[in-house]
VMD Tcl script that draws the C-alpha trace (Angstrom):
set ca {
  {-6.67 -60.50 -13.61}
  {-9.91 -61.19 -11.67}
  {-12.41 -63.56 -13.25}
  {-15.04 -60.86 -13.76}
  {-12.49 -58.81 -15.74}
  {-11.93 -61.80 -18.02}
  {-15.69 -62.10 -18.41}
  {-15.88 -58.43 -19.42}
  {-13.21 -58.98 -22.09}
  {-15.24 -61.92 -23.42}
  {-18.36 -59.73 -23.34}
  {-16.63 -57.07 -25.46}
  {-15.80 -59.64 -28.13}
  {-19.31 -61.09 -27.97}
  {-20.94 -57.69 -28.44}
  {-18.76 -56.54 -31.34}
  {-19.23 -59.86 -33.17}
  {-22.99 -59.73 -32.54}
  {-23.15 -56.20 -33.97}
  {-21.15 -57.15 -37.06}
  {-23.19 -60.27 -37.74}
  {-26.45 -58.32 -37.35}
  {-25.12 -55.95 -40.02}
  {-24.31 -58.78 -42.46}
  {-20.53 -58.84 -42.07}
  {-19.51 -62.48 -42.29}
  {-15.71 -62.59 -42.44}
  {-14.30 -61.35 -39.13}
  {-10.98 -61.91 -37.35}
  {-10.44 -60.98 -33.69}
  {-7.26 -60.64 -31.66}
  {-6.90 -59.82 -27.99}
  {-3.80 -58.61 -26.15}
  {-4.03 -58.28 -22.37}
  {-1.23 -56.43 -20.63}
  {-0.92 -54.94 -17.17}
  {-1.88 -51.52 -18.56}
  {-4.73 -52.36 -20.93}
  {-6.77 -54.88 -22.78}
  {-6.65 -54.27 -26.51}
  {-9.04 -56.01 -28.88}
  {-8.42 -55.79 -32.59}
  {-11.22 -56.70 -34.97}
  {-10.55 -57.05 -38.68}
  {-13.70 -57.04 -40.79}
  {-13.25 -58.11 -44.39}
  {-15.49 -55.96 -46.56}
  {-16.38 -56.05 -50.23}
  {-18.98 -53.40 -50.98}
  {-20.51 -52.31 -47.70}
  {-18.51 -49.68 -45.80}
  {-18.42 -50.02 -42.02}
  {-16.38 -46.98 -40.96}
  {-19.05 -44.28 -41.18}
  {-21.85 -46.47 -39.78}
  {-19.75 -47.57 -36.79}
  {-18.58 -44.03 -36.00}
  {-22.17 -42.77 -36.10}
  {-23.55 -45.54 -33.87}
  {-20.76 -46.18 -31.35}
  {-19.98 -44.06 -28.29}
  {-17.50 -44.81 -25.53}
  {-18.91 -43.80 -22.17}
  {-17.20 -46.04 -19.65}
  {-17.99 -45.27 -16.01}
  {-16.07 -47.59 -13.65}
  {-18.43 -47.23 -10.69}
  {-21.52 -47.81 -12.79}
  {-19.85 -50.68 -14.63}
  {-18.88 -52.47 -11.41}
  {-22.25 -51.86 -9.77}
  {-24.13 -53.22 -12.78}
  {-21.79 -56.19 -13.09}
  {-22.17 -57.12 -9.41}
  {-25.95 -56.87 -9.55}
  {-26.51 -58.88 -12.67}
  {-23.16 -60.48 -13.55}
  {-23.85 -59.10 -16.99}
  {-24.27 -55.78 -18.73}
  {-27.91 -55.18 -19.65}
  {-28.34 -53.34 -22.92}
  {-30.71 -52.15 -25.57}
  {-28.34 -53.06 -28.38}
  {-24.86 -54.45 -28.79}
  {-23.11 -51.10 -29.23}
  {-24.67 -49.66 -26.07}
  {-23.24 -52.50 -24.00}
  {-19.91 -52.28 -25.77}
  {-19.62 -48.54 -25.15}
  {-19.96 -49.05 -21.41}
  {-16.89 -51.30 -21.38}
  {-14.49 -49.37 -23.65}
  {-12.28 -46.37 -22.88}
  {-11.45 -45.44 -26.48}
  {-11.15 -46.90 -29.96}
  {-9.53 -46.49 -33.35}
  {-11.08 -47.37 -36.68}
  {-9.58 -47.40 -40.19}
  {-10.85 -48.74 -43.49}
  {-9.50 -49.44 -46.95}
  {-11.00 -51.21 -49.96}
  {-10.75 -54.68 -48.44}
  {-11.01 -54.39 -44.69}
  {-12.06 -52.32 -41.73}
  {-9.89 -52.47 -38.61}
  {-11.39 -51.60 -35.23}
  {-9.12 -51.46 -32.18}
  {-10.88 -51.26 -28.82}
  {-8.96 -50.14 -25.72}
  {-9.93 -50.92 -22.15}
  {-7.61 -49.47 -19.51}
  {-6.89 -51.97 -16.71}
  {-6.84 -50.98 -13.04}
  {-8.49 -47.66 -13.82}
  {-9.45 -46.37 -10.38}
}
mol new
graphics top color blue
foreach p $ca { graphics top sphere $p radius 0.5 }
foreach p [lrange $ca 0 end-1] q [lrange $ca 1 end] { graphics top cylinder $p $q radius 0.2 }
display resetview
């Protein structure tokens, strides 16, 4: 996998953690699985009282555009953004989110070699 693809995977984790910390979630586990087909990032947020599911669904949109992503990355070697979820949405193809009484699980999918 090219170095800039590894940097994008790191950026995804950085942005989701930044968003969660800004929203006062303090116990967070992350897992990443990179295969030939996709990069999958699983984030487990331990919650007590404050639900994350509805807030995340309302604020997060996936709108990945490969050409725009590559152009922006080459120009700045980073993804400029207004907030963490905007940057994250430009790097993700789709996601799943579930929540129970103790935790919220977010799984972010980024398709590799999507041309």
